[in-house]
N, C-alpha and C positions, 0 to 999 in steps of 0.2 A: 173199422178200427179198434184196437184195443182200449180198454179203459185208462191204461198207463200213458197213453199218447192223448185222449182227451184231457186227462189231468194234465200234462205236460202243456197243451196248448191253452188250458184255462189259465195256468199260473203265468204263462207268458203274457196273455192278455191282460191279466191282473196288473202284472209289472209294467206293461205299456200304460196303462190308463192311470199310474202313479208317477210316470215320467213327467217333466216339465215342457208343456207345448200348449199351444192355442186351444187345441180340443180338450186337453185335459184341465184347463183352466175353467173353460165353460161346465164341465163336467163336475169340478169341485163346487162349482157355484149352485149347480143343480141339485148335486148330493147334500150341501149346506141347507138350500132351501126347502128340499122334499124330505130330509133324512132317510131317502133311499140310496143305498150302495151303489156307485158308480156302474158299477159292472152290470147289476140289474137294469140301470137307465140303458145301458147300452143293448143290454138284450132286446129291451123293450123297442129300441130305436132299428134295431137288427131286424125285429119282427116287423114293424110298421113298412119299414123298406121292402121287406119281403113281398108283404099284403099288397102295396103300391105296386111294385112290380108284377105281382100275378093279376091284378085287376085295375090300376091305377090308369087315369089320364096321361099320356106322355111317356107312358113306360118304356118305349123306346129309346126316347131321348135320355132318360135316366141310366138306362141300360148302356148305352153307346158311351155315356159321359163317365160311368163307372170304368167301362172297359178302354177308356182313352185317356183321360186325367192323369191317373196314377201312374200307369206305365210310360206315358211319355215324360211325367217329373223323374219316375225312376230312370229312364234312359238317359236325360239329362246328366244326372248324377254319375250315371256310369260312365259317360264320356267324360267328364272330369276328373273321374278318380282314378288311380293309376294300375288298377287290377284288370285283368281282361276278360276274367270269368264272368263278371257283371255286364260287360259289353255283349258277350255271347248270349248269355242269358236274356237280354231283353231284345236283342237282334232275333232270336229265337221265337218271342213273342209276337214281335211285328210280323214274322213270315206267316206263322200260325194264323194270327188274327187278319191278313191281308188274305190267306186263302180261305178263311171261314166267310169274311165278307164276299167274297167273289161269289163263293157257294149260295150263300145266304140271298145274293142279288139273284141268282138264276132258279133259285127255287121259293122264291119269296110267296109265291102263290100259293104252294103247299104249306108253309111255315104258318100262314095267317091262319090255317085251322088247326093246329097243335096249340091244345088249351097250356095256359102260364108260360107261353112261347118266351116272354121277353126275362120271366122269373129263370127258366131255366138256361137261357142264353147267357144271363148274368153269373149265374154260379157257373158255368163252362168257362167264361173268360175269368171270374176269378180262381179256379180250376188253373187254366194255362198260367196265371200269375205266381202261382203257390211259391213259396221257396223251398228249397232244398229238394227231397227225394217225390215231392208230391207236385213237382213241376208239371202240369199237363203239356206245356208248349214243348219242352223237350221229349216227352216220350210221343208225342204226335208227328213233330219232326222226325226222329229217329225210326219211326216206324211206319209212316205212311210218305211224307213229303220229301225224305231225302232220297229214299228207294225210288221214287217215281220221278223226281229231277235227274239223277245218276243214268237213269234208264233212258230216258229221251235229251239228255244235255246236248247231245251233238245235234238233234232236230232242231233244237230250239235256238240253239247259236247259230245255224245256218239258216233258219228262218229269219232272225233277229239282223242278221247279215245282208240279206237278201232285202228285207223291209227298208234298212237303213241305204241301201243303194239306190232303191226305188224313190225314196224320200229325196234324197240327194238330187236324183235326176229331175224329179217332179219341181223341187225348188230352185233349181238352175234354170229349168225350161220357163216358169213363172217369173223369176229376175230378168232372164233374157228376153222375154216379150215385153216385161215393164219397163225395162231399160230403152228397149226400141222403139216402144211407145210415146216414152217420155222425150226421145232425141228425135224423132220424126213426128210432131203433131199432125194430125189428120187436116188436109186441105178442105175445108169446108164452109170456107168464104167467111169465116169469124176472124175479125181483126181485132190485136191488142189495141186497147186504150191507150193513149199516153198521156 
């Protein structure tokens, strides 16, 4: 990243830290009590968060919380907005999040051995949430997921159709057997009490 981009992000962060909301109110109180600028307080908090994700107990839960809570909130806001672009952005994030979660499930035994895995995963999820041209979800979707799905779409659609038909047949069989059993109770000598 160029120095100008880093400066731009720092300016955006500082501007955000002076907006009026519950988080910045807490920062203002901390700034008043400590005499330390709120931007430095945020840097310390981010450093502690990174260290905790690297070596802390429950880092997996915290990482998944970060990767889920804000995107879920942003998705609700996107649904309620009139713009289509934000809907597409967050749908793309959830597709990538789902594929990553599925891959993580299958490779869990190997991922356990990667040092600082939850810190790396959290950074990856933040990259996938990033706004603008740095949005990792868009890049991963366009370069990996979309070509794969388009190449195998017909096979997947046929599989889903066949699976749906088999599931319906199985459900019909189970319901038919249950209805037949309910209407013809076994004659085993048990009598109803009146």
